[in-house]
All heavy atoms as a GROMACS GRO file, in nm:
protein
  641
    1MET      N    1   9.128   9.078  12.329
    1MET     CA    2   9.086   9.214  12.341
    1MET      C    3   9.192   9.289  12.422
    1MET      O    4   9.239   9.239  12.523
    1MET     CB    5   8.949   9.222  12.410
    1MET     CG    6   8.899   9.365  12.422
    1MET     SD    7   8.737   9.380  12.499
    1MET     CE    8   8.636   9.299  12.378
    2SER      N    9   9.225   9.407  12.376
    2SER     CA   10   9.324   9.489  12.444
    2SER      C   11   9.265   9.545  12.573
    2SER      O   12   9.156   9.601  12.573
    2SER     CB   13   9.368   9.603  12.353
    2SER     OG   14   9.457   9.688  12.421
    3LYS      N   15   9.338   9.529  12.686
    3LYS     CA   16   9.292   9.580  12.815
    3LYS      C   17   9.356   9.712  12.851
    3LYS      O   18   9.311   9.779  12.942
    3LYS     CB   19   9.327   9.481  12.927
    3LYS     CG   20   9.257   9.349  12.918
    3LYS     CD   21   9.271   9.266  13.044
    3LYS     CE   22   9.410   9.254  13.099
    3LYS     NZ   23   9.422   9.162  13.213
    4ALA      N   24   9.462   9.751  12.781
    4ALA     CA   25   9.535   9.872  12.817
    4ALA      C   26   9.594   9.938  12.692
    4ALA      O   27   9.611   9.873  12.590
    4ALA     CB   28   9.645   9.839  12.916
    5GLY      N   29   9.623  10.065  12.706
    5GLY     CA   30   9.684  10.140  12.596
    5GLY      C   31   9.580  10.216  12.517
    5GLY      O   32   9.461  10.213  12.546
    6HIS      N   33   9.625  10.288  12.416
    6HIS     CA   34   9.532  10.368  12.335
    6HIS      C   35   9.435  10.283  12.254
    6HIS      O   36   9.333  10.331  12.208
    6HIS     CB   37   9.607  10.464  12.245
    6HIS     CG   38   9.682  10.397  12.131
    6HIS    ND1   39   9.666  10.266  12.097
    6HIS    CD2   40   9.774  10.443  12.046
    6HIS    CE1   41   9.743  10.235  11.995
    6HIS    NE2   42   9.812  10.340  11.963
    7ASP      N   43   9.465  10.156  12.242
    7ASP     CA   44   9.379  10.065  12.167
    7ASP      C   45   9.289   9.982  12.259
    7ASP      O   46   9.233   9.881  12.218
    7ASP     CB   47   9.463   9.974  12.079
    7ASP     CG   48   9.559   9.886  12.157
    7ASP    OD1   49   9.583   9.914  12.277
    7ASP    OD2   50   9.612   9.790  12.099
    8LYS      N   51   9.270  10.027  12.382
    8LYS     CA   52   9.189   9.955  12.480
    8LYS      C   53   9.051   9.924  12.422
    8LYS      O   54   8.987  10.010  12.364
    8LYS     CB   55   9.174  10.038  12.607
    8LYS     CG   56   9.097   9.970  12.716
    8LYS     CD   57   9.092  10.057  12.840
    8LYS     CE   58   9.013   9.987  12.949
    8LYS     NZ   59   9.009  10.071  13.071
    9GLY      N   60   9.009   9.797  12.434
    9GLY     CA   61   8.880   9.754  12.384
    9GLY      C   62   8.882   9.701  12.242
    9GLY      O   63   8.783   9.648  12.194
   10THR      N   64   8.994   9.711  12.174
   10THR     CA   65   9.007   9.663  12.037
   10THR      C   66   9.021   9.511  12.036
   10THR      O   67   9.095   9.454  12.116
   10THR     CB   68   9.130   9.726  11.967
   10THR    OG1   69   9.116   9.868  11.972
   10THR    CG2   70   9.141   9.681  11.823
   11ILE      N   71   8.950   9.449  11.945
   11ILE     CA   72   8.958   9.303  11.930
   11ILE      C   73   9.067   9.270  11.829
   11ILE      O   74   9.070   9.328  11.721
   11ILE     CB   75   8.824   9.246  11.884
   11ILE    CG1   76   8.716   9.274  11.989
   11ILE    CG2   77   8.835   9.095  11.860
   11ILE    CD1   78   8.578   9.236  11.946
   12TYR      N   79   9.154   9.180  11.867
   12TYR     CA   80   9.263   9.136  11.781
   12TYR      C   81   9.263   8.984  11.771
   12TYR      O   82   9.206   8.915  11.854
   12TYR     CB   83   9.398   9.176  11.841
   12TYR     CG   84   9.429   9.323  11.840
   12TYR    CD1   85   9.432   9.396  11.959
   12TYR    CD2   86   9.459   9.389  11.722
   12TYR    CE1   87   9.464   9.530  11.960
   12TYR    CE2   88   9.491   9.523  11.723
   12TYR     CZ   89   9.494   9.594  11.841
   12TYR     OH   90   9.524   9.727  11.840
   13VAL      N   91   9.335   8.935  11.672
   13VAL     CA   92   9.367   8.794  11.660
   13VAL      C   93   9.516   8.781  11.692
   13VAL      O   94   9.598   8.857  11.640
   13VAL     CB   95   9.339   8.742  11.516
   13VAL    CG1   96   9.391   8.600  11.499
   13VAL    CG2   97   9.191   8.749  11.486
   14ILE      N   98   9.549   8.689  11.781
   14ILE     CA   99   9.690   8.667  11.815
   14ILE      C  100   9.751   8.583  11.705
   14ILE      O  101   9.704   8.474  11.676
   14ILE     CB  102   9.703   8.595  11.951
   14ILE    CG1  103   9.647   8.685  12.061
   14ILE    CG2  104   9.849   8.558  11.978
   14ILE    CD1  105   9.638   8.617  12.197
   15ILE      N  106   9.855   8.637  11.643
   15ILE     CA  107   9.917   8.564  11.533
   15ILE      C  108  10.048   8.498  11.573
   15ILE      O  109  10.097   8.410  11.504
   15ILE     CB  110   9.938   8.653  11.408
   15ILE    CG1  111  10.024   8.774  11.438
   15ILE    CG2  112   9.804   8.696  11.353
   15ILE    CD1  113  10.058   8.855  11.314
   16ARG      N  114  10.103   8.540  11.688
   16ARG     CA  115  10.226   8.477  11.737
   16ARG      C  116  10.240   8.504  11.886
   16ARG      O  117  10.194   8.606  11.935
   16ARG     CB  118  10.347   8.534  11.662
   16ARG     CG  119  10.470   8.445  11.675
   16ARG     CD  120  10.579   8.485  11.581
   16ARG     NE  121  10.658   8.592  11.643
   16ARG     CZ  122  10.717   8.690  11.576
   16ARG    NH1  123  10.705   8.697  11.446
   16ARG    NH2  124  10.787   8.781  11.638
   17GLU      N  125  10.305   8.412  11.955
   17GLU     CA  126  10.324   8.424  12.099
   17GLU      C  127  10.471   8.399  12.129
   17GLU      O  128  10.532   8.307  12.074
   17GLU     CB  129  10.236   8.321  12.169
   17GLU     CG  130  10.235   8.330  12.316
   17GLU     CD  131  10.137   8.234  12.379
   17GLU    OE1  132  10.067   8.160  12.307
   17GLU    OE2  133  10.132   8.232  12.502
   18GLU      N  134  10.526   8.481  12.218
   18GLU     CA  135  10.668   8.472  12.250
   18GLU      C  136  10.689   8.518  12.394
   18GLU      O  137  10.665   8.634  12.424
   18GLU     CB  138  10.746   8.563  12.156
   18GLU     CG  139  10.876   8.511  12.106
   18GLU     CD  140  10.934   8.605  12.003
   18GLU    OE1  141  10.978   8.714  12.041
   18GLU    OE2  142  10.933   8.568  11.885
   19ASP      N  143  10.733   8.432  12.482
   19ASP     CA  144  10.757   8.465  12.622
   19ASP      C  145  10.641   8.545  12.681
   19ASP      O  146  10.531   8.496  12.688
   19ASP     CB  147  10.890   8.539  12.639
   19ASP     CG  148  11.009   8.454  12.596
   19ASP    OD1  149  11.004   8.332  12.619
   19ASP    OD2  150  11.104   8.509  12.538
   20GLU      N  151  10.666   8.672  12.724
   20GLU     CA  152  10.559   8.750  12.784
   20GLU      C  153  10.488   8.842  12.684
   20GLU      O  154  10.408   8.926  12.723
   20GLU     CB  155  10.611   8.832  12.903
   20GLU     CG  156  10.695   8.950  12.865
   20GLU     CD  157  10.846   8.927  12.881
   20GLU    OE1  158  10.889   8.813  12.899
   20GLU    OE2  159  10.918   9.026  12.875
   21TYR      N  160  10.515   8.823  12.556
   21TYR     CA  161  10.452   8.907  12.453
   21TYR      C  162  10.368   8.825  12.356
   21TYR      O  163  10.395   8.707  12.332
   21TYR     CB  164  10.558   8.984  12.374
   21TYR     CG  165  10.632   9.083  12.458
   21TYR    CD1  166  10.759   9.056  12.506
   21TYR    CD2  167  10.575   9.206  12.491
   21TYR    CE1  168  10.827   9.147  12.585
   21TYR    CE2  169  10.642   9.298  12.570
   21TYR     CZ  170  10.768   9.268  12.616
   21TYR     OH  171  10.835   9.358  12.695
   22VAL      N  172  10.268   8.890  12.299
   22VAL     CA  173  10.191   8.833  12.189
   22VAL      C  174  10.196   8.934  12.075
   22VAL      O  175  10.214   9.054  12.097
   22VAL     CB  176  10.044   8.801  12.228
   22VAL    CG1  177  10.038   8.687  12.324
   22VAL    CG2  178   9.973   8.923  12.281
   23TYR      N  179  10.179   8.886  11.955
   23TYR     CA  180  10.177   8.971  11.836
   23TYR      C  181  10.036   8.961  11.779
   23TYR      O  182   9.988   8.852  11.752
   23TYR     CB  183  10.283   8.925  11.737
   23TYR     CG  184  10.422   8.937  11.796
   23TYR    CD1  185  10.476   8.834  11.871
   23TYR    CD2  186  10.495   9.053  11.781
   23TYR    CE1  187  10.601   8.845  11.928
   23TYR    CE2  188  10.621   9.067  11.838
   23TYR     CZ  189  10.673   8.962  11.911
   23TYR     OH  190  10.797   8.975  11.968
   24VAL      N  191   9.970   9.075  11.767
   24VAL     CA  192   9.829   9.078  11.732
   24VAL      C  193   9.805   9.158  11.604
   24VAL      O  194   9.882   9.247  11.569
   24VAL     CB  195   9.745   9.137  11.848
   24VAL    CG1  196   9.754   9.049  11.970
   24VAL    CG2  197   9.786   9.279  11.882
   25ALA      N  198   9.695   9.124  11.537
   25ALA     CA  199   9.654   9.195  11.416
   25ALA      C  200   9.502   9.201  11.415
   25ALA      O  201   9.435   9.113  11.468
   25ALA     CB  202   9.705   9.123  11.292
   26ASP      N  203   9.449   9.307  11.353
   26ASP     CA  204   9.304   9.318  11.338
   26ASP      C  205   9.262   9.314  11.191
   26ASP      O  206   9.144   9.318  11.160
   26ASP     CB  207   9.249   9.443  11.406
   26ASP     CG  208   9.294   9.574  11.343
   26ASP    OD1  209   9.368   9.572  11.242
   26ASP    OD2  210   9.255   9.680  11.395
   27GLY      N  211   9.357   9.307  11.100
   27GLY     CA  212   9.326   9.297  10.958
   27GLY      C  213   9.296   9.430  10.892
   27GLY      O  214   9.278   9.436  10.771
   28ARG      N  215   9.288   9.537  10.969
   28ARG     CA  216   9.260   9.670  10.915
   28ARG      C  217   9.379   9.762  10.939
   28ARG      O  218   9.463   9.780  10.853
   28ARG     CB  219   9.134   9.728  10.978
   28ARG     CG  220   9.008   9.650  10.945
   28ARG     CD  221   8.884   9.716  11.004
   28ARG     NE  222   8.770   9.627  10.998
   28ARG     CZ  223   8.695   9.607  10.890
   28ARG    NH1  224   8.725   9.668  10.778
   28ARG    NH2  225   8.592   9.525  10.893
   29ILE      N  226   9.385   9.820  11.058
   29ILE     CA  227   9.496   9.909  11.092
   29ILE      C  228   9.622   9.828  11.118
   29ILE      O  229   9.729   9.859  11.068
   29ILE     CB  230   9.459   9.996  11.213
   29ILE    CG1  231   9.343  10.088  11.176
   29ILE    CG2  232   9.580  10.077  11.260
   29ILE    CD1  233   9.281  10.160  11.293
   30ARG      N  234   9.606   9.723  11.198
   30ARG     CA  235   9.717   9.633  11.227
   30ARG      C  236   9.702   9.511  11.139
   30ARG      O  237   9.631   9.417  11.170
   30ARG     CB  238   9.717   9.593  11.375
   30ARG     CG  239   9.756   9.706  11.466
   30ARG     CD  240   9.899   9.743  11.442
   30ARG     NE  241   9.936   9.860  11.522
   30ARG     CZ  242  10.056   9.913  11.521
   30ARG    NH1  243  10.151   9.861  11.447
   30ARG    NH2  244  10.082  10.018  11.593
   31THR      N  245   9.768   9.516  11.025
   31THR     CA  246   9.759   9.406  10.929
   31THR      C  247   9.853   9.294  10.970
   31THR      O  248   9.934   9.309  11.061
   31THR     CB  249   9.794   9.456  10.788
   31THR    OG1  250   9.927   9.508  10.789
   31THR    CG2  251   9.696   9.563  10.742
   32ALA      N  252   9.842   9.183  10.902
   32ALA     CA  253   9.924   9.065  10.935
   32ALA      C  254  10.073   9.094  10.919
   32ALA      O  255  10.155   9.036  10.990
   32ALA     CB  256   9.884   8.946  10.849
   33ASP      N  257  10.110   9.183  10.830
   33ASP     CA  258  10.252   9.215  10.814
   33ASP      C  259  10.293   9.341  10.891
   33ASP      O  260  10.409   9.377  10.893
   33ASP     CB  261  10.290   9.226  10.666
   33ASP     CG  262  10.205   9.326  10.590
   33ASP    OD1  263  10.100   9.368  10.641
   33ASP    OD2  264  10.244   9.361  10.477
   34ARG      N  265  10.196   9.407  10.957
   34ARG     CA  266  10.226   9.523  11.044
   34ARG      C  267  10.164   9.497  11.181
   34ARG      O  268  10.094   9.582  11.236
   34ARG     CB  269  10.167   9.651  10.985
   34ARG     CG  270  10.240   9.702  10.864
   34ARG     CD  271  10.197   9.843  10.827
   34ARG     NE  272  10.224   9.938  10.934
   34ARG     CZ  273  10.130  10.006  11.001
   34ARG    NH1  274  10.003   9.990  10.976
   34ARG    NH2  275  10.163  10.090  11.096
   35TYR      N  276  10.186   9.378  11.235
   35TYR     CA  277  10.126   9.339  11.362
   35TYR      C  278  10.177   9.425  11.477
   35TYR      O  279  10.276   9.496  11.464
   35TYR     CB  280  10.151   9.191  11.391
   35TYR     CG  281  10.295   9.150  11.377
   35TYR    CD1  282  10.386   9.176  11.476
   35TYR    CD2  283  10.338   9.085  11.261
   35TYR    CE1  284  10.519   9.139  11.463
   35TYR    CE2  285  10.470   9.048  11.247
   35TYR     CZ  286  10.559   9.074  11.349
   35TYR     OH  287  10.690   9.039  11.335
   36LYS      N  288  10.106   9.419  11.589
   36LYS     CA  289  10.141   9.496  11.707
   36LYS      C  290  10.192   9.402  11.815
   36LYS      O  291  10.131   9.298  11.841
   36LYS     CB  292  10.018   9.571  11.757
   36LYS     CG  293  10.041   9.655  11.881
   36LYS     CD  294   9.916   9.734  11.914
   36LYS     CE  295   9.938   9.823  12.034
   36LYS     NZ  296  10.014   9.942  12.004
   37LYS      N  297  10.298   9.439  11.880
   37LYS     CA  298  10.354   9.364  11.991
   37LYS      C  299  10.288   9.413  12.119
   37LYS      O  300  10.288   9.532  12.148
   37LYS     CB  301  10.505   9.386  11.998
   37LYS     CG  302  10.576   9.312  12.107
   37LYS     CD  303  10.724   9.342  12.101
   37LYS     CE  304  10.800   9.273  12.212
   37LYS     NZ  305  10.944   9.306  12.205
   38LYS      N  306  10.225   9.322  12.194
   38LYS     CA  307  10.156   9.359  12.318
   38LYS      C  308  10.203   9.267  12.431
   38LYS      O  309  10.224   9.148  12.412
   38LYS     CB  310  10.004   9.343  12.307
   38LYS     CG  311   9.938   9.428  12.206
   38LYS     CD  312   9.856   9.544  12.247
   38LYS     CE  313   9.788   9.554  12.376
   38LYS     NZ  314   9.767   9.696  12.411
   39ASN      N  315  10.215   9.325  12.549
   39ASN     CA  316  10.246   9.248  12.668
   39ASN      C  317  10.124   9.162  12.701
   39ASN      O  318  10.011   9.208  12.693
   39ASN     CB  319  10.276   9.344  12.783
   39ASN     CG  320  10.333   9.274  12.904
   39ASN    OD1  321  10.275   9.176  12.951
   39ASN    ND2  322  10.443   9.324  12.953
   40LYS      N  323  10.147   9.037  12.738
   40LYS     CA  324  10.036   8.946  12.769
   40LYS      C  325   9.948   9.000  12.881
   40LYS      O  326   9.829   8.972  12.885
   40LYS     CB  327  10.088   8.807  12.808
   40LYS     CG  328  10.137   8.726  12.692
   40LYS     CD  329  10.178   8.588  12.739
   40LYS     CE  330  10.232   8.505  12.626
   40LYS     NZ  331  10.274   8.372  12.672
   41LYS      N  332  10.005   9.079  12.973
   41LYS     CA  333   9.927   9.136  13.082
   41LYS      C  334   9.822   9.234  13.030
   41LYS      O  335   9.726   9.262  13.098
   41LYS     CB  336  10.018   9.209  13.181
   41LYS     CG  337  10.113   9.119  13.256
   41LYS     CD  338  10.188   9.195  13.362
   41LYS     CE  339  10.291   9.286  13.298
   41LYS     NZ  340  10.378   9.352  13.396
   42HIS      N  341   9.841   9.287  12.911
   42HIS     CA  342   9.753   9.388  12.855
   42HIS      C  343   9.652   9.331  12.756
   42HIS      O  344   9.587   9.406  12.683
   42HIS     CB  345   9.834   9.499  12.788
   42HIS     CG  346   9.924   9.570  12.883
   42HIS    ND1  347  10.038   9.634  12.843
   42HIS    CD2  348   9.919   9.585  13.018
   42HIS    CE1  349  10.099   9.686  12.947
   42HIS    NE2  350  10.028   9.657  13.055
   43VAL      N  351   9.640   9.198  12.753
   43VAL     CA  352   9.549   9.132  12.659
   43VAL      C  353   9.456   9.040  12.737
   43VAL      O  354   9.500   8.964  12.823
   43VAL     CB  355   9.628   9.051  12.554
   43VAL    CG1  356   9.536   8.973  12.463
   43VAL    CG2  357   9.718   9.142  12.473
   44GLN      N  358   9.327   9.048  12.706
   44GLN     CA  359   9.227   8.959  12.765
   44GLN      C  360   9.184   8.860  12.658
   44GLN      O  361   9.133   8.900  12.553
   44GLN     CB  362   9.106   9.040  12.812
   44GLN     CG  363   8.989   8.955  12.858
   44GLN     CD  364   9.019   8.881  12.986
   44GLN    OE1  365   9.070   8.939  13.080
   44GLN    NE2  366   8.988   8.753  12.989
   45ILE      N  367   9.204   8.731  12.683
   45ILE     CA  368   9.160   8.628  12.590
   45ILE      C  369   9.008   8.618  12.602
   45ILE      O  370   8.955   8.594  12.710
   45ILE     CB  371   9.226   8.492  12.621
   45ILE    CG1  372   9.378   8.503  12.619
   45ILE    CG2  373   9.176   8.385  12.523
   45ILE    CD1  374   9.438   8.542  12.487
   46ILE      N  375   8.938   8.637  12.492
   46ILE     CA  376   8.792   8.635  12.497
   46ILE      C  377   8.733   8.511  12.431
   46ILE      O  378   8.621   8.473  12.459
   46ILE     CB  379   8.730   8.763  12.436
   46ILE    CG1  380   8.783   8.788  12.296
   46ILE    CG2  381   8.755   8.880  12.527
   46ILE    CD1  382   8.723   8.908  12.227
   47LYS      N  383   8.807   8.449  12.343
   47LYS     CA  384   8.760   8.326  12.279
   47LYS      C  385   8.882   8.253  12.225
   47LYS      O  386   8.960   8.311  12.151
   47LYS     CB  387   8.664   8.357  12.165
   47LYS     CG  388   8.601   8.234  12.104
   47LYS     CD  389   8.491   8.271  12.008
   47LYS     CE  390   8.423   8.148  11.957
   47LYS     NZ  391   8.312   8.182  11.869
   48LYS      N  392   8.895   8.130  12.262
   48LYS     CA  393   9.009   8.053  12.214
   48LYS      C  394   8.966   7.969  12.096
   48LYS      O  395   8.875   7.889  12.104
   48LYS     CB  396   9.064   7.963  12.324
   48LYS     CG  397   9.130   8.039  12.435
   48LYS     CD  398   9.194   7.946  12.534
   48LYS     CE  399   9.262   8.026  12.642
   48LYS     NZ  400   9.332   7.943  12.738
   49LYS      N  401   9.034   7.992  11.986
   49LYS     CA  402   9.011   7.914  11.865
   49LYS      C  403   9.147   7.900  11.799
   49LYS      O  404   9.208   7.999  11.760
   49LYS     CB  405   8.913   7.988  11.773
   49LYS     CG  406   8.878   7.911  11.648
   49LYS     CD  407   8.775   7.987  11.567
   49LYS     CE  408   8.740   7.912  11.442
   49LYS     NZ  409   8.646   7.986  11.358
   50GLN      N  410   9.195   7.780  11.789
   50GLN     CA  411   9.327   7.754  11.734
   50GLN      C  412   9.324   7.762  11.582
   50GLN      O  413   9.246   7.694  11.517
   50GLN     CB  414   9.378   7.616  11.778
   50GLN     CG  415   9.519   7.586  11.737
   50GLN     CD  416   9.620   7.670  11.811
   50GLN    OE1  417   9.604   7.700  11.927
   50GLN    NE2  418   9.726   7.707  11.744
   51LEU      N  419   9.408   7.847  11.527
   51LEU     CA  420   9.421   7.859  11.382
   51LEU      C  421   9.562   7.817  11.344
   51LEU      O  422   9.657   7.853  11.411
   51LEU     CB  423   9.400   8.003  11.337
   51LEU     CG  424   9.266   8.068  11.374
   51LEU    CD1  425   9.270   8.214  11.337
   51LEU    CD2  426   9.154   7.999  11.301
   52THR      N  427   9.574   7.743  11.237
   52THR     CA  428   9.707   7.709  11.189
   52THR      C  429   9.746   7.812  11.084
   52THR      O  430   9.664   7.852  11.001
   52THR     CB  431   9.710   7.568  11.128
   52THR    OG1  432   9.611   7.560  11.026
   52THR    CG2  433   9.682   7.463  11.233
   53GLU      N  434   9.870   7.855  11.092
   53GLU     CA  435   9.917   7.956  10.999
   53GLU      C  436   9.939   7.894  10.862
   53GLU      O  437  10.012   7.795  10.848
   53GLU     CB  438  10.048   8.018  11.048
   53GLU     CG  439  10.098   8.128  10.957
   53GLU     CD  440  10.222   8.197  11.010
   53GLU    OE1  441  10.272   8.159  11.116
   53GLU    OE2  442  10.268   8.290  10.943
   54PRO      N  443   9.875   7.950  10.759
   54PRO     CA  444   9.897   7.899  10.623
   54PRO      C  445  10.041   7.924  10.579
   54PRO      O  446  10.108   8.011  10.632
   54PRO     CB  447   9.801   7.980  10.537
   54PRO     CG  448   9.717   8.058  10.629
   54PRO     CD  449   9.782   8.059  10.763
   55GLU      N  450  10.087   7.847  10.483
   55GLU     CA  451  10.223   7.864  10.433
   55GLU      C  452  10.247   8.004  10.380
   55GLU      O  453  10.355   8.059  10.392
   55GLU     CB  454  10.252   7.762  10.321
   55GLU     CG  455  10.275   7.622  10.372
   55GLU     CD  456  10.315   7.529  10.261
   55GLU    OE1  457  10.376   7.573  10.161
   55GLU    OE2  458  10.285   7.409  10.273
   56SER      N  459  10.143   8.064  10.324
   56SER     CA  460  10.157   8.199  10.268
   56SER      C  461  10.144   8.307  10.376
   56SER      O  462  10.152   8.425  10.346
   56SER     CB  463  10.050   8.221  10.161
   56SER     OG  464   9.921   8.204  10.216
   57GLY      N  465  10.124   8.266  10.501
   57GLY     CA  466  10.110   8.362  10.610
   57GLY      C  467   9.963   8.395  10.635
   57GLY      O  468   9.875   8.353  10.561
   58PHE      N  469   9.939   8.470  10.740
   58PHE     CA  470   9.802   8.507  10.773
   58PHE      C  471   9.749   8.608  10.673
   58PHE      O  472   9.821   8.695  10.626
   58PHE     CB  473   9.795   8.564  10.914
   58PHE     CG  474   9.805   8.460  11.021
   58PHE    CD1  475   9.923   8.442  11.091
   58PHE    CD2  476   9.698   8.378  11.051
   58PHE    CE1  477   9.934   8.346  11.189
   58PHE    CE2  478   9.707   8.282  11.149
   58PHE     CZ  479   9.824   8.265  11.218
   59ASP      N  480   9.620   8.597  10.645
   59ASP     CA  481   9.554   8.682  10.547
   59ASP      C  482   9.466   8.782  10.622
   59ASP      O  483   9.389   8.743  10.710
   59ASP     CB  484   9.469   8.592  10.456
   59ASP     CG  485   9.390   8.670  10.356
   59ASP    OD1  486   9.451   8.724  10.263
   59ASP    OD2  487   9.267   8.676  10.372
   60ASP      N  488   9.477   8.911  10.587
   60ASP     CA  489   9.400   9.015  10.655
   60ASP      C  490   9.250   8.992  10.641
   60ASP      O  491   9.174   9.016  10.735
   60ASP     CB  492   9.438   9.153  10.602
   60ASP     CG  493   9.580   9.189  10.640
   60ASP    OD1  494   9.622   9.156  10.752
   60ASP    OD2  495   9.649   9.251  10.557
   61LEU      N  496   9.207   8.944  10.526
   61LEU     CA  497   9.064   8.918  10.505
   61LEU      C  498   9.015   8.810  10.602
   61LEU      O  499   8.908   8.823  10.662
   61LEU     CB  500   9.039   8.877  10.360
   61LEU     CG  501   8.894   8.855  10.321
   61LEU    CD1  502   8.813   8.982  10.341
   61LEU    CD2  503   8.884   8.808  10.177
   62ALA      N  504   9.094   8.706  10.621
   62ALA     CA  505   9.056   8.598  10.713
   62ALA      C  506   9.053   8.649  10.857
   62ALA      O  507   8.964   8.612  10.934
   62ALA     CB  508   9.154   8.482  10.700
   63ILE      N  509   9.146   8.736  10.894
   63ILE     CA  510   9.149   8.793  11.029
   63ILE      C  511   9.024   8.878  11.052
   63ILE      O  512   8.958   8.866  11.155
   63ILE     CB  513   9.278   8.875  11.050
   63ILE    CG1  514   9.399   8.783  11.054
   63ILE    CG2  515   9.268   8.959  11.178
   63ILE    CD1  516   9.532   8.854  11.054
   64ARG      N  517   8.990   8.963  10.955
   64ARG     CA  518   8.869   9.045  10.967
   64ARG      C  519   8.744   8.959  10.978
   64ARG      O  520   8.652   8.990  11.054
   64ARG     CB  521   8.858   9.142  10.850
   64ARG     CG  522   8.960   9.253  10.854
   64ARG     CD  523   8.929   9.365  10.758
   64ARG     NE  524   8.913   9.324  10.620
   64ARG     CZ  525   9.009   9.324  10.529
   64ARG    NH1  526   9.130   9.364  10.560
   64ARG    NH2  527   8.984   9.286  10.405
   65LYS      N  528   8.741   8.849  10.904
   65LYS     CA  529   8.626   8.759  10.906
   65LYS      C  530   8.610   8.695  11.044
   65LYS      O  531   8.499   8.685  11.097
   65LYS     CB  532   8.642   8.650  10.800
   65LYS     CG  533   8.525   8.556  10.791
   65LYS     CD  534   8.546   8.452  10.684
   65LYS     CE  535   8.431   8.352  10.684
   65LYS     NZ  536   8.458   8.236  10.603
   66ILE      N  537   8.719   8.653  11.105
   66ILE     CA  538   8.715   8.592  11.238
   66ILE      C  539   8.662   8.692  11.340
   66ILE      O  540   8.575   8.659  11.422
   66ILE     CB  541   8.855   8.542  11.279
   66ILE    CG1  542   8.895   8.422  11.193
   66ILE    CG2  543   8.860   8.506  11.428
   66ILE    CD1  544   9.041   8.387  11.202
   67ILE      N  545   8.710   8.815  11.334
   67ILE     CA  546   8.665   8.919  11.428
   67ILE      C  547   8.518   8.950  11.406
   67ILE      O  548   8.440   8.962  11.501
   67ILE     CB  549   8.753   9.044  11.416
   67ILE    CG1  550   8.895   9.013  11.466
   67ILE    CG2  551   8.693   9.160  11.496
   67ILE    CD1  552   8.997   9.120  11.440
   68LYS      N  553   8.477   8.961  11.280
   68LYS     CA  554   8.337   8.992  11.249
   68LYS      C  555   8.245   8.881  11.297
   68LYS      O  556   8.138   8.908  11.354
   68LYS     CB  557   8.320   9.012  11.098
   68LYS     CG  558   8.180   9.052  11.058
   68LYS     CD  559   8.171   9.078  10.910
   68LYS     CE  560   8.028   9.116  10.874
   68LYS     NZ  561   8.012   9.139  10.732
   69GLU      N  562   8.283   8.755  11.278
   69GLU     CA  563   8.202   8.643  11.325
   69GLU      C  564   8.185   8.649  11.475
   69GLU      O  565   8.076   8.623  11.528
   69GLU     CB  566   8.266   8.510  11.284
   69GLU     CG  567   8.252   8.477  11.137
   69GLU     CD  568   8.330   8.354  11.096
   69GLU    OE1  569   8.398   8.292  11.182
   69GLU    OE2  570   8.325   8.319  10.977
   70TYR      N  571   8.290   8.683  11.546
   70TYR     CA  572   8.281   8.694  11.691
   70TYR      C  573   8.184   8.804  11.731
   70TYR      O  574   8.100   8.786  11.819
   70TYR     CB  575   8.420   8.720  11.751
   70TYR     CG  576   8.413   8.738  11.900
   70TYR    CD1  577   8.400   8.629  11.985
   70TYR    CD2  578   8.418   8.865  11.956
   70TYR    CE1  579   8.392   8.645  12.122
   70TYR    CE2  580   8.409   8.881  12.094
   70TYR     CZ  581   8.395   8.772  12.175
   70TYR     OH  582   8.386   8.788  12.311
   71GLN      N  583   8.193   8.919  11.665
   71GLN     CA  584   8.106   9.031  11.696
   71GLN      C  585   7.960   8.999  11.664
   71GLN      O  586   7.869   9.038  11.738
   71GLN     CB  587   8.149   9.157  11.620
   71GLN     CG  588   8.280   9.212  11.671
   71GLN     CD  589   8.334   9.322  11.585
   71GLN    OE1  590   8.309   9.328  11.466
   71GLN    NE2  591   8.410   9.412  11.645
   72GLU      N  592   7.936   8.925  11.556
   72GLU     CA  593   7.801   8.891  11.518
   72GLU      C  594   7.736   8.791  11.611
   72GLU      O  595   7.613   8.778  11.613
   72GLU     CB  596   7.798   8.838  11.373
   72GLU     CG  597   7.819   8.947  11.271
   72GLU     CD  598   7.827   8.896  11.131
   72GLU    OE1  599   7.837   8.774  11.110
   72GLU    OE2  600   7.824   8.980  11.038
   73GLU      N  601   7.815   8.719  11.688
   73GLU     CA  602   7.761   8.626  11.786
   73GLU      C  603   7.696   8.702  11.902
   73GLU      O  604   7.640   8.641  11.991
   73GLU     CB  605   7.872   8.535  11.841
   73GLU     CG  606   7.922   8.434  11.742
   73GLU     CD  607   8.039   8.354  11.795
   73GLU    OE1  608   8.079   8.373  11.913
   73GLU    OE2  609   8.092   8.270  11.722
   74GLY      N  610   7.706   8.833  11.899
   74GLY     CA  611   7.645   8.915  12.003
   74GLY      C  612   7.734   8.936  12.123
   74GLY      O  613   7.691   8.986  12.225
   75ASN      N  614   7.861   8.902  12.109
   75ASN     CA  615   7.954   8.915  12.221
   75ASN      C  616   8.003   9.058  12.240
   75ASN      O  617   8.021   9.101  12.353
   75ASN     CB  618   8.074   8.822  12.202
   75ASN     CG  619   8.032   8.677  12.202
   75ASN    OD1  620   7.965   8.633  12.292
   75ASN    ND2  621   8.070   8.604  12.100
   76VAL      N  622   8.027   9.129  12.131
   76VAL     CA  623   8.084   9.263  12.140
   76VAL      C  624   8.022   9.350  12.032
   76VAL      O  625   8.002   9.307  11.919
   76VAL     CB  626   8.238   9.257  12.119
   76VAL    CG1  627   8.298   9.395  12.116
   76VAL    CG2  628   8.303   9.176  12.229
   77LYS      N  629   7.998   9.473  12.067
   77LYS     CA  630   7.951   9.569  11.967
   77LYS      C  631   8.072   9.639  11.908
   77LYS      O  632   8.171   9.659  11.974
   77LYS     CB  633   7.858   9.672  12.031
   77LYS     CG  634   7.729   9.612  12.080
   77LYS     CD  635   7.642   9.718  12.141
   77LYS     CE  636   7.514   9.655  12.192
   77LYS     NZ  637   7.430   9.752  12.259
   78GLY      N  638   8.059   9.683  11.787
   78GLY     CA  639   8.168   9.761  11.731
   78GLY      C  640   8.201   9.713  11.598
   78GLY      O  641   8.277   9.746  11.523
   0.00000   0.00000   0.00000
């Protein structure tokens, strides 16, 4: 979940990690091929679930499904 910036409160899936940055996507505005670069200080890990990247790359539908499942668990509204 984003802790800072105009996207504060947005739930993302981390698709890549590099030094002090993570690359995130939500499957809608920030798609897997238009990911957002965020400083790790500005991201709150809310649930750790390891996903392996498919050979064809991450799928926006799968990213949206992961976020929706998390929200349906009653953890976050939105």
